[in-house]
Each structure stands twice: as structure tokens, then as C-alpha cells.
C-alpha positions as CSV (number, residue, x, y, z in Angstrom):
1,M,-267.8,142.7,-278.0
2,T,-264.5,141.4,-279.4
3,C,-261.4,142.6,-277.6
4,T,-258.5,142.4,-279.9
5,H,-254.9,143.4,-279.3
6,S,-251.3,142.6,-279.9
7,T,-248.1,143.8,-278.4
8,A,-245.9,142.4,-281.2
9,P,-243.4,145.1,-282.4
10,G,-244.6,147.0,-285.5
11,Q,-248.1,145.6,-285.5
12,A,-249.7,148.7,-283.9
13,E,-249.1,150.7,-287.1
14,G,-251.7,148.5,-288.8
15,L,-254.3,150.1,-286.6
16,F,-254.3,153.2,-288.7
17,E,-255.4,151.1,-291.7
18,Q,-258.1,149.5,-289.6
19,A,-259.3,153.0,-288.7
20,S,-259.2,154.1,-292.4
21,V,-261.5,151.2,-293.3
22,L,-264.1,152.6,-290.8
23,V,-264.3,156.1,-292.4
24,P,-267.1,155.3,-295.0
25,V,-268.9,153.2,-292.4
26,L,-269.0,156.2,-290.0
27,A,-270.1,158.5,-292.8
28,A,-273.0,156.2,-293.6
29,R,-274.1,156.3,-290.0
30,E,-273.6,160.0,-289.4
31,A,-277.2,161.2,-290.2
32,A,-278.8,158.6,-288.0
33,A,-276.4,159.1,-285.2
34,T,-277.0,162.9,-285.3
35,A,-280.8,162.2,-285.1
36,A,-280.3,159.8,-282.2
37,R,-277.9,162.3,-280.4
38,D,-275.5,159.4,-279.8
39,I,-273.3,157.2,-281.9
40,P,-274.6,153.6,-282.3
41,R,-273.3,150.7,-280.3
42,E,-272.2,149.2,-283.6
43,T,-269.6,151.9,-283.9
44,I,-268.1,151.2,-280.5
45,E,-268.1,147.5,-281.4
46,D,-266.2,148.4,-284.6
47,Y,-263.7,150.4,-282.6
48,H,-263.1,147.4,-280.3
49,R,-262.9,144.9,-283.2
50,A,-260.3,147.2,-284.9
51,G,-258.4,147.4,-281.6
52,I,-258.1,151.2,-281.9
53,L,-259.5,151.9,-278.4
54,R,-256.4,150.2,-277.0
55,V,-253.7,152.3,-278.8
56,L,-252.7,154.2,-275.6
57,Q,-253.5,151.3,-273.1
58,P,-250.3,150.0,-271.4
59,R,-248.9,146.6,-272.6
60,R,-249.2,145.3,-269.0
61,F,-253.0,145.3,-269.5
62,G,-253.0,144.0,-273.1
63,G,-252.8,147.4,-274.9
64,Y,-250.5,148.5,-277.6
65,Q,-248.7,151.3,-275.7
66,A,-248.3,152.9,-279.1
67,P,-246.9,156.3,-279.9
68,F,-249.3,159.1,-279.2
69,E,-248.9,160.3,-282.8
70,L,-250.7,157.2,-284.0
71,F,-253.7,157.9,-281.7
72,S,-253.9,161.5,-282.9
73,R,-253.7,160.5,-286.5
74,I,-256.6,158.0,-286.0
75,V,-258.7,160.7,-284.4
76,E,-258.1,163.0,-287.4
77,K,-258.8,160.1,-289.8
78,L,-262.1,159.0,-288.3
79,A,-263.3,162.6,-288.4
80,E,-263.3,162.3,-292.2
81,G,-266.3,160.1,-291.8
82,C,-268.1,161.6,-288.8
83,A,-266.9,164.3,-286.4
84,S,-269.0,163.1,-283.5
85,S,-267.8,159.5,-283.9
86,A,-264.2,160.7,-283.9
87,W,-264.8,162.9,-280.9
88,V,-266.1,160.0,-278.8
89,Y,-263.2,157.9,-280.0
90,A,-260.8,160.7,-279.0
91,V,-262.3,160.9,-275.5
92,L,-262.5,157.2,-274.8
93,G,-259.1,156.5,-276.3
94,E,-257.2,159.3,-274.7
95,H,-258.6,158.5,-271.3
96,Q,-256.5,155.3,-271.4
97,W,-253.6,157.7,-270.8
98,I,-255.2,159.2,-267.7
99,I,-256.1,155.7,-266.3
100,A,-252.6,154.5,-266.9
101,S,-251.4,157.5,-264.9
102,M,-253.2,156.3,-261.8
103,P,-251.9,153.9,-259.1
104,A,-251.6,150.3,-260.1
105,Q,-254.7,149.2,-258.1
106,A,-256.9,151.6,-260.0
107,Q,-255.8,150.1,-263.3
108,I,-256.4,146.6,-261.9
109,D,-259.9,147.7,-260.7
110,L,-260.7,148.9,-264.2
111,W,-258.9,146.5,-266.6
112,G,-258.4,143.5,-264.4
113,D,-261.7,141.8,-265.2
114,D,-262.4,143.7,-268.4
115,P,-259.3,144.7,-270.4
116,C,-261.6,146.4,-273.0
117,A,-263.2,148.8,-270.4
118,V,-263.2,152.5,-271.3
119,A,-264.0,155.6,-269.3
120,C,-266.0,158.8,-270.2
121,S,-265.4,161.9,-268.2
122,S,-266.3,165.4,-266.9
123,L,-262.9,166.8,-266.1
124,A,-263.6,170.4,-265.1
125,P,-263.6,170.5,-261.2
126,R,-267.2,171.6,-260.6
127,A,-267.5,170.4,-257.0
128,T,-265.5,169.8,-253.9
129,A,-265.3,166.3,-252.6
130,Q,-265.6,165.6,-248.9
131,R,-262.6,163.9,-247.2
132,A,-263.5,160.4,-245.9
133,T,-261.5,157.5,-244.4
134,G,-259.4,156.1,-247.3
135,G,-260.7,158.5,-249.9
136,W,-263.4,161.1,-250.7
137,R,-267.1,161.3,-251.0
138,L,-268.4,163.2,-254.0
139,S,-271.8,164.6,-255.1
140,G,-272.8,166.9,-257.9
141,R,-273.8,167.3,-261.5
142,F,-271.0,166.9,-264.1
143,P,-271.9,167.9,-267.7
144,F,-270.4,167.3,-271.1
145,S,-269.6,163.6,-270.7
146,S,-269.1,162.4,-274.3
147,G,-269.6,158.8,-274.9
148,S,-271.1,158.2,-271.5
149,S,-273.7,155.7,-272.7
150,H,-270.8,153.4,-273.9
151,A,-268.4,153.7,-270.9
152,Q,-268.0,151.3,-268.0
153,W,-266.3,154.0,-265.8
154,A,-266.1,157.8,-265.6
155,I,-263.3,160.2,-264.7
156,I,-264.6,163.1,-262.7
157,G,-262.6,166.2,-261.9
158,A,-263.1,167.6,-258.4
159,R,-261.3,169.7,-255.7
160,C,-260.1,167.3,-253.0
161,P,-258.9,168.4,-249.6
162,D,-256.2,166.4,-247.8
163,A,-256.0,165.8,-244.1
164,A,-254.4,169.2,-243.6
165,E,-257.2,170.8,-245.6
166,N,-254.9,171.6,-248.5
167,V,-257.0,171.4,-251.7
168,A,-255.8,170.0,-255.0
169,T,-257.7,169.1,-258.1
170,R,-257.8,165.4,-258.7
171,Y,-259.3,163.2,-261.4
172,L,-261.5,160.5,-259.7
173,L,-262.3,157.2,-261.3
174,V,-265.9,156.1,-260.6
175,P,-267.8,153.0,-262.0
176,M,-270.8,153.9,-264.1
177,R,-273.1,151.7,-262.0
178,E,-272.8,154.4,-259.3
179,I,-273.7,157.2,-261.7
180,E,-277.0,158.4,-263.1
181,I,-276.9,159.8,-266.7
182,I,-279.1,162.8,-267.3
183,D,-280.3,163.0,-270.9
184,D,-279.9,166.7,-271.5
185,W,-277.8,166.7,-274.7
186,H,-279.8,168.9,-277.0
187,V,-277.3,171.1,-278.8
188,L,-276.0,173.0,-281.9
189,G,-273.3,170.6,-283.1
190,L,-271.5,167.4,-282.3
191,R,-275.0,166.1,-281.6
192,A,-274.1,162.5,-281.9
193,T,-271.5,162.6,-279.1
194,G,-274.1,161.9,-276.4
195,S,-272.3,164.3,-274.1
196,R,-274.8,164.0,-271.3
197,T,-274.6,165.1,-267.6
198,L,-273.4,162.7,-264.9
199,L,-275.2,162.8,-261.6
200,L,-273.3,161.6,-258.5
201,R,-275.0,161.2,-255.1
202,D,-272.5,160.8,-252.2
203,V,-270.3,158.4,-254.1
204,F,-267.2,157.1,-252.3
205,V,-264.0,157.1,-254.3
206,P,-261.0,155.4,-252.7
207,E,-257.7,157.3,-252.8
208,H,-256.1,154.8,-255.1
209,R,-258.6,155.6,-257.8
210,T,-257.4,159.2,-258.1
211,V,-254.6,161.1,-259.6
212,V,-253.5,164.7,-258.9
213,L,-253.9,166.9,-261.9
214,R,-250.7,168.8,-261.1
215,D,-248.9,165.5,-261.3
216,L,-250.4,164.9,-264.8
217,Y,-249.1,168.2,-265.9
218,D,-245.7,167.5,-264.5
219,G,-245.4,163.9,-265.8
220,T,-244.9,162.6,-262.3
221,T,-247.9,160.4,-261.7
222,P,-248.0,157.1,-259.9
223,G,-248.6,155.4,-263.3
224,A,-245.2,156.6,-264.5
225,R,-243.6,154.4,-261.9
226,V,-246.0,151.5,-262.7
227,H,-245.0,151.6,-266.4
228,P,-241.4,153.0,-266.4
229,D,-240.9,152.0,-270.1
230,Y,-243.9,154.0,-271.3
231,D,-242.6,157.5,-272.4
232,L,-246.1,159.0,-272.6
233,L,-246.6,158.7,-268.9
234,H,-243.4,160.7,-268.2
235,A,-244.5,163.6,-270.6
236,P,-246.3,166.7,-269.2
237,R,-250.0,166.3,-270.1
238,G,-250.1,169.8,-271.6
239,F,-247.4,169.0,-274.1
240,L,-249.5,166.4,-276.0
241,V,-253.1,167.1,-275.1
242,P,-253.5,169.6,-277.9
243,F,-253.3,166.7,-280.3
244,S,-256.2,164.7,-278.6
245,L,-259.5,166.4,-279.3
246,A,-258.5,169.3,-281.6
247,P,-257.7,167.1,-284.6
248,V,-261.4,166.3,-284.9
249,G,-261.9,169.9,-286.1
250,F,-259.5,169.8,-289.0
251,S,-261.2,167.1,-291.0
252,P,-264.7,168.9,-291.1
253,G,-262.8,171.9,-292.5
254,R,-261.4,169.9,-295.3
255,R,-264.7,168.2,-295.9
256,A,-266.4,171.6,-296.1
257,L,-263.9,172.8,-298.6
258,A,-264.4,169.7,-300.8
259,V,-268.2,169.8,-300.8
260,T,-268.3,173.5,-301.4
261,A,-265.9,173.4,-304.3
262,E,-267.9,170.5,-305.9
263,A,-271.2,172.3,-305.5
264,L,-269.9,175.6,-307.0
265,R,-268.6,174.0,-310.2
266,T,-272.2,173.8,-311.5
267,R,-274.2,176.2,-309.4
268,L,-275.9,179.2,-311.0
269,S,-276.2,182.6,-309.2
270,R,-279.9,183.5,-309.3
271,G,-280.4,180.9,-312.0
272,V,-278.4,182.9,-314.5
273,R,-274.6,183.2,-314.0
274,Q,-272.2,180.4,-313.4
275,M,-270.7,181.0,-310.0
276,A,-267.5,179.2,-311.0
277,D,-266.8,182.1,-313.5
278,S,-266.8,184.8,-310.8
279,E,-263.4,186.0,-309.6
280,V,-264.9,186.9,-306.3
281,V,-266.0,183.3,-305.8
282,Q,-262.6,182.1,-307.0
283,M,-260.7,184.3,-304.6
284,Q,-262.9,183.5,-301.6
285,L,-262.6,179.8,-302.4
286,G,-258.8,180.1,-302.7
287,E,-258.5,182.0,-299.4
288,A,-260.7,179.5,-297.6
289,G,-258.6,176.6,-299.0
290,A,-255.4,178.3,-297.9
291,A,-256.7,178.9,-294.4
292,I,-257.8,175.3,-294.0
293,E,-254.9,173.5,-295.6
294,V,-252.1,175.7,-294.1
295,A,-253.8,175.2,-290.7
296,T,-253.6,171.4,-291.3
297,L,-249.9,171.7,-292.1
298,V,-249.4,173.4,-288.7
299,L,-251.1,170.6,-286.9
300,H,-249.0,167.9,-288.7
301,A,-245.7,169.8,-288.3
302,R,-246.2,170.4,-284.6
303,R,-247.4,166.9,-283.9
304,E,-244.4,165.3,-285.7
305,E,-242.0,167.7,-284.0
306,S,-243.5,167.0,-280.6
307,M,-243.1,163.2,-281.0
308,A,-239.5,163.7,-282.1
309,I,-238.9,165.6,-278.9
310,L,-240.5,162.9,-276.8
311,R,-238.5,160.2,-278.5
312,S,-235.3,162.1,-278.0
313,G,-235.7,162.1,-274.2
314,R,-234.7,165.7,-273.9
315,A,-236.4,167.8,-271.2
316,I,-239.8,169.3,-272.3
317,L,-239.8,173.0,-271.6
318,D,-242.6,175.5,-270.9
319,D,-241.9,176.9,-274.3
320,D,-242.6,173.6,-275.9
321,I,-245.9,173.1,-274.0
322,L,-247.2,176.6,-274.5
323,R,-246.2,176.8,-278.2
324,N,-248.1,173.5,-279.0
325,R,-251.3,174.9,-277.4
326,R,-250.8,178.3,-279.0
327,D,-250.3,176.9,-282.5
328,I,-253.0,174.2,-282.5
329,T,-255.5,176.7,-281.2
330,F,-254.5,179.3,-283.8
331,A,-254.7,176.7,-286.5
332,L,-258.1,175.5,-285.6
333,H,-259.4,179.1,-285.5
334,E,-258.0,179.5,-289.0
335,V,-260.0,176.4,-290.1
336,R,-263.2,178.0,-288.7
337,R,-262.3,181.3,-290.6
338,G,-262.0,179.3,-293.8
339,V,-265.3,177.6,-293.3
340,E,-267.0,180.9,-292.6
341,R,-265.7,182.1,-296.0
342,L,-267.2,179.0,-297.6
343,I,-270.6,179.9,-296.0
344,E,-270.3,183.4,-297.4
345,I,-269.8,182.0,-300.9
346,T,-272.6,179.5,-300.5
347,G,-275.1,182.0,-299.4
348,A,-278.6,181.2,-298.2
349,R,-278.4,177.5,-299.0
350,A,-276.3,177.0,-295.8
351,V,-279.4,177.8,-293.7
352,Y,-281.0,174.5,-294.5
353,D,-280.5,171.6,-292.1
354,T,-280.1,169.3,-295.0
355,D,-277.1,171.2,-296.4
356,P,-273.9,169.3,-295.7
357,L,-272.0,172.5,-295.2
358,Q,-274.3,173.6,-292.4
359,M,-273.8,170.3,-290.6
360,L,-270.0,170.5,-290.8
361,A,-270.1,174.2,-289.7
362,R,-272.2,173.3,-286.7
363,D,-269.9,170.5,-285.6
364,L,-266.9,172.8,-286.0
365,Q,-268.6,175.6,-284.0
366,A,-269.3,173.1,-281.2
367,I,-265.6,172.1,-281.2
368,M,-264.6,175.7,-280.9
369,T,-266.4,176.1,-277.6
370,H,-264.1,173.6,-275.9
371,Y,-261.6,174.9,-273.4
372,T,-258.8,173.0,-275.3
373,V,-259.0,175.6,-278.1
374,S,-259.8,178.7,-276.1
375,R,-257.8,181.6,-277.6
376,Q,-257.4,183.3,-274.2
377,A,-256.3,180.1,-272.5
378,A,-253.8,179.5,-275.3
379,M,-252.4,182.9,-276.0
380,V,-252.2,184.6,-272.6
381,P,-249.7,182.1,-271.1
382,Y,-247.5,182.3,-274.2
383,G,-247.7,186.1,-274.2
384,R,-246.7,186.1,-270.5
385,L,-243.7,183.8,-271.4
386,L,-242.6,186.2,-274.1
387,L,-242.8,189.1,-271.6
388,G,-240.6,187.3,-269.2
389,L,-243.5,186.6,-266.8
390,S,-244.3,183.2,-265.2
391,P,-246.9,181.5,-267.4
392,E,-250.0,180.2,-265.8
393,A,-250.5,176.9,-267.5
394,G,-254.1,176.0,-268.1
395,E,-255.9,172.7,-267.7
396,A,-257.3,170.5,-270.4
């Protein structure tokens, strides 16, 4: 594995071009990766050679410490080649932010001997850790760990009691050598993400390898003091996390629009009538295009606006945080609505596993099940805010 990086000013922007070069490579591997239910090791090696897994890693450990917008744009770009490959990149790359938020010793434990190390995760707190001297002991099954076969560490969400029995959700950093991977990833879509279950049996996690989730959402983590010049670590997690995984879903929508339009130019209805001549087809295609492309505009506008707010240094308000989640969730549901219209136009052909539209629709459907784009989790807090009630911020 080649670990490339540079902290020279301006050079990080070249990473987007490096990612763009990988798009046809990922597309060529997509079918085999889907069949294998995991992206190939060559793809991870390509990510390392391109340096893109280090976009959010702090400079102190050899990373780029680049703007979050660059990371999000790379996620969206890679999805033009393969949604699963982009999803794994988004998970492993974005976790550099969580690791950087932990105490300095946790970062040294992970990056000190291996600056290219990455972490998979299972973030929903599905178990309660047992308090032990100097940390916690944790057991349980933790599913949906994308990219787990390519990670050296895992971030596990758990409820952790303190000495006074007050319980807080923490993210715990655990080496993969102490974890068993259960191969249970047989699913509808995003099949190549290898999002298997992690099994922990009474694993000890020292306190310094943890971070309180509430501190992540407040932007007050230990890592913010370790890296005082890194603005991302001072930002509330909920403000930018909508731009981590969700962008994977926009590119399949645009790909679905392109492949459907291309197919309909020459397709005959029941072998007789040119479908391209039908006003019904034209209207459906136009509406699908509007839904997908306007949704993409919302993603880009909100992302650019959020980065401008972060650069300005002004306080990030509840309204900013909740609006981002509301709008990105709304936009991605519009993409799905557009793809559903494309399937209506295509008809029975979409039932074949070999049909490219079906594959794209399956990946998008899998993305829509993620809590990050839950309509209830996104809309209820914003609705409460509009009603003058205290919003109950969700977790991502």
C-alpha cells in the first residue's frame, strides 16, 4: 500500500482530479464487486495511492486537513462509477473526522505506526458497555459495518455509564484484531459495500479511545483542542454530516436518467411504436429529469452555503443544522421519486437483474433506508423548530 500525502497549500485540490480518474476504473469493477459483495482490495489501494482517504485527516498525522466540501465532492464523484465503492470511501474517509475528534493518545494509537490506517464502524448504540478501571468492556453484535474487511480499526457506538452511573452514548475505537467479522451481508442494494456485522466479546476499550457523541454534536470534543487550527473539529457534527453519505445517492439518480434516456431513443413499444414519439414518455422523462437535477442543485447549494458559514467563523445555529438535514433528505427523496418515474417508463425490462436501471434503483433504495435520510428524523425536528418547540436533534 502506498501512503501518499502532502500538506503544501493548494495541493489538496488536486485530489478531486485524482478521484475523477478513478471513476471509469470503479465502473469497470462494479459488476464483479457486486457479485463478491465487497469492493476489491485494488480499489482501496487506488484510494490510498490517490491520497483521497486522507482528505479529512489532520496535518499533524500527515493528512491534508482539507475543506469538508472537497471530501463531499469526491464522494459524489466516485458514485458516478460505483455507488458501493463511493459509499465505502465515504465511510472510511469521513471517520477520519471522528478519530481526529478523540483525545490525542487515541489518534497516536491509530496513526502513530500506520498513518494510512482507516476505521469502519457501527455507530448506532446497540449495547451498554460495562464500566471497568480506566475504560469500559464491551460485548455484542454490531451490524452494517461498511468496508469492514479493509479497515484496521472500528468505531463502535455504545451506551457508557460513568462512575456515578450516568449513561452517555460514546463512540469507542477498537482494533480489528479484537473483532470477529460475521459474513451476513446478503442484501437488496449496495451489495459491494461489505457491510457485515462486527462481533465483540468482552473487549476492553480504554477511556482515551472514546469520544462522547454529545460533544461531537456540540463541536466540543477533545480533538478540537488537539487541533485548534482545524475548523471542522469545532463544527457541530450535525451541520456537515448530511454531506457525507447522502451524496452517494445523487449520482445513481443522474446515471439512471442518462441510461433511460439513451435506451428510449430507439426503443419500440410492443415492437411497433417508437417510445420517443410518445408525449407521455416525454413528460415522464422531463419530470424525472427535473426531480433529479433540481435535487442535485439543492445538494450543491446547501453544501456551498454551509462551507461559507464555516469559513466565516459565525456561530452555527440550530436552524442551520436542521435545515441542512431537512433539505438533503428532501432532495434525496426527490431523486428516488425521479428514478421511480424512470422505472414506470421503462416497464417490465427493469425486472431483469441485468438491466442497469434496476441495479441503480436497488442501490438507491438501500441508501434510502439509512437513518441519515430518514424523513421523520429530518422533518420532525425542523417542524418543532418552526412551532417554537425545542428540537430534538437526531444522531447520524
